[in-house]
PATIKOL-515775 format. One line per 2 residues: their letters; for each residue y, x, z of C-alpha. Coordinates in steps of 0.05 Angstrom, whole numbers. Each point is the difference from the previous one (the first is absolute). Layout:
<atoms>
A	Y/X/Z ~ ... .
</atoms>
This chain:
<atoms>
ML	1544/1890/1975 ~ 30/21/66 .
FR	56/-32/42 ~ 38/51/42 .
KA	67/14/32 ~ 45/46/-41 .
RM	9/73/15 ~ 59/46/-14 .
SD	-38/30/-59 ~ 0/-70/-32 .
TK	76/-7/-3 ~ 12/23/-71 .
DI	-56/-44/-27 ~ 26/-60/40 .
AA	71/12/-27 ~ -25/7/-71 .
LI	-38/-66/3 ~ 56/-39/32 .
NF	54/30/-45 ~ -41/-14/-62 .
YA	10/-74/14 ~ 71/10/24 .
EK	18/30/-68 ~ -25/-65/-31 .
GV	45/-41/47 ~ -57/-34/37 .
ML	6/38/66 ~ 53/37/39 .
PR	-5/76/-5 ~ -19/44/59 .
TL	23/71/11 ~ -46/55/27 .
PS	42/4/64 ~ -8/-75/11 .
IY	-75/6/-10 ~ -4/60/47 .
QR	37/-39/54 ~ -47/-60/-8 .
IR	-66/34/-16 ~ -35/-33/58 .
DF	17/-69/-30 ~ -39/13/-63 .
TL	-72/-21/-14 ~ -33/19/-65 .
IE	-62/-10/-40 ~ -32/62/-28 .
EN	-53/5/-53 ~ -29/66/-27 .
NT	53/38/39 ~ 56/-39/-35 .
II	48/-49/33 ~ -9/-65/-37 .
AV	40/-46/45 ~ 51/5/56 .
GS	38/-45/47 ~ 45/7/61 .
LR	3/-41/63 ~ 66/7/36 .
IL	9/-28/69 ~ 70/-29/9 .
WN	-4/-41/64 ~ -49/-20/54 .
DL	-26/-57/-43 ~ 19/21/-71 .
AE	-26/51/-50 ~ 12/11/-73 .
IC	-47/17/-57 ~ 37/44/-49 .
SL	-13/52/-54 ~ -64/-34/-22 .
AV	-24/31/-65 ~ -64/7/-39 .
RP	-11/50/-56 ~ 5/-36/-67 .
ES	-71/17/-20 ~ -26/-30/66 .
VN	38/-66/-3 ~ -41/-65/3 .
RG	-53/30/46 ~ 26/-36/62 .
LG	28/65/30 ~ 69/-29/15 .
SS	-29/-60/37 ~ -48/46/36 .
LV	58/42/25 ~ 38/-62/22 .
KK	-62/-23/39 ~ -5/69/32 .
MI	74/-2/21 ~ -8/-71/28 .
QE	-59/25/41 ~ 41/59/25 .
SR	57/-48/19 ~ -48/-45/39 .
EL	-27/61/38 ~ 72/16/18 .
EI	12/-73/21 ~ 53/-11/-52 .
KN	6/-73/-18 ~ 37/1/-67 .
IF	-2/43/-62 ~ 51/-6/-55 .
TL	15/34/-66 ~ 58/6/-47 .
TY	-27/3/-71 ~ 8/-11/-74 .
QP	-72/-24/-2 ~ 2/-64/43 .
VF	-60/-33/-34 ~ -46/56/22 .
FE	21/-8/73 ~ -4/-76/-5 .
KC	-73/9/-21 ~ -8/41/64 .
GF	26/-59/42 ~ 73/19/6 .
KR	55/-53/-4 ~ 69/9/-29 .
IS	59/2/48 ~ 73/17/-4 .
KE	18/73/11 ~ 53/-23/50 .
SL	-55/-20/48 ~ -18/74/7 .
PQ	59/29/38 ~ -39/59/28 .
KV	-16/23/-71 ~ 71/-8/-25 .
WT	31/41/55 ~ -53/54/5 .
EC	-19/15/-71 ~ 36/-41/-53 .
VN	69/25/17 ~ -22/68/-27 .
CP	-28/-27/-65 ~ 40/11/-64 .
KF	-10/-74/-17 ~ 32/-25/65 .
PN	30/-51/6 ~ -23/-25/-69 .
CD	-74/3/13 ~ -41/-35/-53 .
EI	-67/7/34 ~ -37/-62/25 .
AL	-18/-6/74 ~ -67/-27/21 .
IK	-32/-5/69 ~ -69/-12/30 .
NI	-13/-21/71 ~ -63/36/24 .
G	7/-14/75 .
</atoms>
């Protein structure tokens, strides 16, 4: 099992994994262009030359980053891969001196197990004005916001 940053050659596999869950209504979809533009944000777990888990860390402000597009291949669920990726992104945030990480998710219990606390989306104005305004669900977002102070 190998943790690594994503490469351009990974984009189709990343999109396929994320959009598999998006089709089930448990994640927001990602287009190839959006993944190309944010390829440096993605960390993945690879096993036997196959991407088995992926997550993205987006920096939004000097003290705020977001974990998004966290997905694990169905046959690899319950192996601790999702929480391992969250830990990896928390470590990366600390190295960057970012004090808070949040997520918008349909899976709040998972993030609560990782130490995140529920908050109102309105407390995240940087997110709303930089990303959410372009979402097809805006302004009727039904995701749950959670945050973790790591600083």
